[in-house]
C-alpha positions as CSV (number, residue, x, y, z in Angstrom):
1,P,122.3,68.1,90.6
2,P,124.9,65.5,92.4
3,A,127.5,67.3,92.8
4,V,126.4,70.6,94.3
5,L,124.7,67.7,97.0
6,L,128.1,66.1,97.3
7,A,129.7,69.4,97.9
8,F,127.2,70.4,100.9
9,W,128.1,67.0,102.1
10,G,132.0,67.6,102.2
11,L,131.9,70.5,103.9
12,E,129.3,69.7,106.6
13,T,130.9,66.7,107.3
14,D,134.0,66.1,105.7
15,F,131.8,63.2,103.6
16,G,130.2,62.6,106.5
17,G,133.2,61.3,108.7
18,N,132.6,64.4,111.2
19,T,128.9,64.9,112.4
20,G,129.0,65.7,115.6
21,Q,129.8,64.8,118.8
22,Y,127.6,66.5,121.3
23,R,124.4,64.9,122.8
24,A,121.5,67.2,120.2
25,A,119.5,67.8,123.5
26,E,121.8,68.5,125.8
27,A,123.0,71.3,123.4
28,L,120.1,73.1,122.5
29,A,119.3,72.9,126.0
30,T,122.2,74.9,126.8
31,L,122.5,77.5,124.1
32,A,118.6,77.8,124.6
33,Y,119.2,79.7,128.5
34,D,122.1,81.8,126.8
35,S,120.7,85.4,126.1
36,R,121.8,85.9,123.1
37,R,119.5,83.8,121.1
38,G,117.7,81.3,123.7
39,T,114.3,82.3,121.5
40,F,116.2,81.2,117.9
41,F,117.5,77.8,120.5
42,R,114.3,76.8,122.6
43,T,112.0,76.6,118.9
44,E,115.2,74.1,117.6
45,L,114.4,72.1,121.2
46,L,111.2,71.8,120.6
47,A,111.7,70.9,116.7
48,L,114.5,67.8,118.0
49,L,112.1,66.6,121.5
50,D,109.4,66.6,117.9
51,L,111.9,64.8,116.0
52,M,112.7,62.5,118.7
53,Q,109.1,61.3,120.2
54,A,108.3,60.5,115.6
55,G,111.0,58.6,115.6
56,D,113.0,60.1,113.9
57,V,116.0,61.1,116.0
58,P,117.5,58.7,118.8
59,V,117.0,59.8,122.0
60,D,121.3,60.3,122.6
61,A,121.2,61.4,119.0
62,R,124.6,63.4,118.6
63,A,125.0,66.6,116.9
64,S,127.8,69.7,116.2
65,W,128.7,72.5,119.0
66,A,125.2,74.3,117.8
67,G,122.7,71.0,117.1
68,A,122.9,71.1,113.3
69,L,122.3,67.1,112.9
70,G,122.7,64.2,110.4
71,Q,125.1,64.2,107.3
72,M,124.2,67.0,105.6
73,Q,123.9,68.6,110.0
74,F,119.7,69.9,109.2
75,M,118.7,72.2,112.2
76,P,115.8,70.6,114.2
77,T,113.5,72.9,112.1
78,T,114.6,72.1,108.6
79,Y,114.8,68.5,109.8
80,R,111.4,68.1,110.8
81,S,110.3,70.4,107.6
82,Y,112.4,69.3,104.5
83,A,113.8,66.4,105.8
84,V,112.1,63.2,104.2
85,D,111.6,58.8,104.1
86,F,113.5,58.6,100.6
87,D,114.1,55.0,101.2
88,G,110.9,53.7,102.8
89,D,111.8,52.3,105.7
90,G,109.5,54.4,108.1
91,R,112.0,56.8,109.6
92,R,113.8,60.0,108.4
93,D,117.6,58.9,109.5
94,L,120.2,61.6,107.8
95,W,122.9,59.3,109.3
96,R,122.4,56.2,108.6
97,S,120.5,56.6,105.0
98,M,122.6,57.9,103.1
99,A,119.8,58.4,100.5
100,D,117.6,59.6,103.0
101,A,120.0,62.0,103.2
102,F,120.2,62.8,99.8
103,A,117.3,63.1,99.2
104,S,116.6,66.1,101.9
105,A,119.5,68.0,101.2
106,A,117.7,67.5,97.4
107,N,113.9,68.6,99.2
108,Y,115.8,71.3,101.1
109,L,117.5,73.2,97.9
110,A,114.5,72.4,95.3
111,S,111.7,73.9,97.8
112,I,114.0,77.0,98.9
113,G,114.6,77.5,95.6
114,W,117.3,76.0,93.4
115,D,117.4,76.6,89.8
116,G,119.0,73.1,88.2
117,A,119.2,74.7,85.2
118,S,121.5,77.4,85.9
119,P,125.0,78.0,87.5
120,W,125.6,79.8,90.9
121,G,128.1,82.0,89.9
122,Q,132.0,81.8,87.4
123,E,134.2,83.9,87.9
124,V,134.9,87.3,85.6
125,R,137.8,89.6,84.9
126,L,136.5,93.4,85.5
127,P,137.7,96.7,82.7
128,A,140.2,99.2,84.4
129,D,137.9,101.6,85.1
130,F,135.4,99.4,87.1
131,D,132.8,101.6,89.3
132,Y,133.0,99.1,93.1
133,Y,130.1,100.7,94.6
134,L,128.4,98.8,92.3
135,S,129.1,95.5,93.9
136,G,128.0,93.5,96.5
137,L,125.3,91.1,97.4
138,D,123.3,94.3,97.4
139,G,124.1,95.8,93.6
140,E,122.1,93.2,91.4
141,L,122.1,94.4,87.3
142,P,120.7,91.5,84.6
143,V,124.5,90.2,82.9
144,S,123.4,92.4,79.8
145,A,124.4,95.1,81.8
146,W,126.9,93.9,83.5
147,R,128.7,92.8,79.7
148,D,127.7,96.9,78.9
149,L,130.1,98.1,81.5
150,G,132.6,95.8,79.9
151,V,133.1,92.4,82.5
152,V,133.8,89.7,80.3
153,A,134.4,86.1,82.1
154,A,138.1,84.7,83.3
155,S,138.4,83.4,80.1
156,G,137.5,86.8,78.4
157,R,134.9,86.0,76.5
158,T,131.5,87.7,76.2
159,L,129.8,86.8,79.0
160,D,126.4,84.6,78.4
161,G,122.9,85.4,80.1
162,G,121.5,88.1,79.0
163,S,118.8,89.3,81.5
164,R,120.2,86.8,84.4
165,P,120.0,88.6,87.5
166,A,123.8,88.5,89.2
167,S,125.7,90.5,91.2
168,I,130.0,91.1,91.6
169,L,131.4,89.5,95.0
170,L,135.0,90.4,95.6
171,P,135.0,88.8,98.1
172,G,139.1,88.7,99.1
173,G,138.2,92.4,98.5
174,A,139.2,94.4,95.0
175,E,142.9,93.7,95.5
176,G,142.7,90.5,97.5
177,G,141.2,87.7,94.8
178,P,139.5,87.0,91.8
179,A,135.7,88.4,90.9
180,L,133.3,86.7,90.5
181,M,129.0,87.0,89.4
182,I,126.9,85.3,91.6
183,F,123.1,84.5,90.2
184,P,120.3,83.4,92.1
185,N,121.9,80.2,93.4
186,F,124.2,82.1,95.1
187,R,121.8,82.6,97.3
188,V,120.2,79.9,98.0
189,I,122.8,78.7,99.1
190,M,123.5,81.9,101.1
191,T,120.1,80.3,103.3
192,W,121.1,77.2,103.7
193,N,124.2,79.4,105.6
194,R,124.9,82.8,105.9
195,A,128.5,83.3,105.4
196,I,130.5,84.6,101.9
197,P,132.9,82.4,101.8
198,Y,131.1,79.5,102.7
199,A,128.5,79.4,99.5
200,V,132.1,80.5,97.6
201,T,133.7,77.6,98.9
202,V,130.2,75.3,98.4
203,G,130.0,76.6,94.5
204,H,133.5,76.3,93.4
205,L,133.8,72.6,95.3
206,A,130.5,71.7,93.5
207,D,132.3,72.9,90.1
208,R,135.8,70.5,90.6
209,I,133.2,67.2,91.4
210,G,132.1,68.2,88.1
211,G,135.1,68.5,86.1
212,R,135.3,71.9,85.8
213,G,138.9,73.7,86.4
214,P,139.3,75.8,88.9
């Protein structure tokens, strides 16, 4: 969905305002030398060299400190596997071609399991006797089971979704903020970036861009 792509774009580069200030090859070579995650970054460095040799990425390309590239901040292995030449100019240019950037993000999300017919999640209200041990990414139940436990939508209406798998997340803790019911698309967002606050922000920003309320 367009709102989802815009949300990723907004979080990754401030809607294209900051695609990185570091030389990509230098950043990845430095990190490849670091013993903590050297194997990961050596793989990314070699993928970057492949992209440079193919002409997709300029030799002097700028990136984030971690070597993430272009409008959507793809790591080189993601760029190599999922970027597409959507404008047909012979290059997969994720800096200057917004057609390539958005199509590549869409291709990546679709490839890792995005379901365009389903939401990422929604805010819910929990019953007073809710068992908080059921919450968290590992506590997945059908929506109907959560409904039977007394969980309702934030508006108070009965939950829809039937057998759709869902989990209850409490990003701020039991007393620290809203309760969220998240669906498989939330886990797709976390494949892009594994931080729960990032995934919540992408989902909520996409909702707001799409016209939904707070």
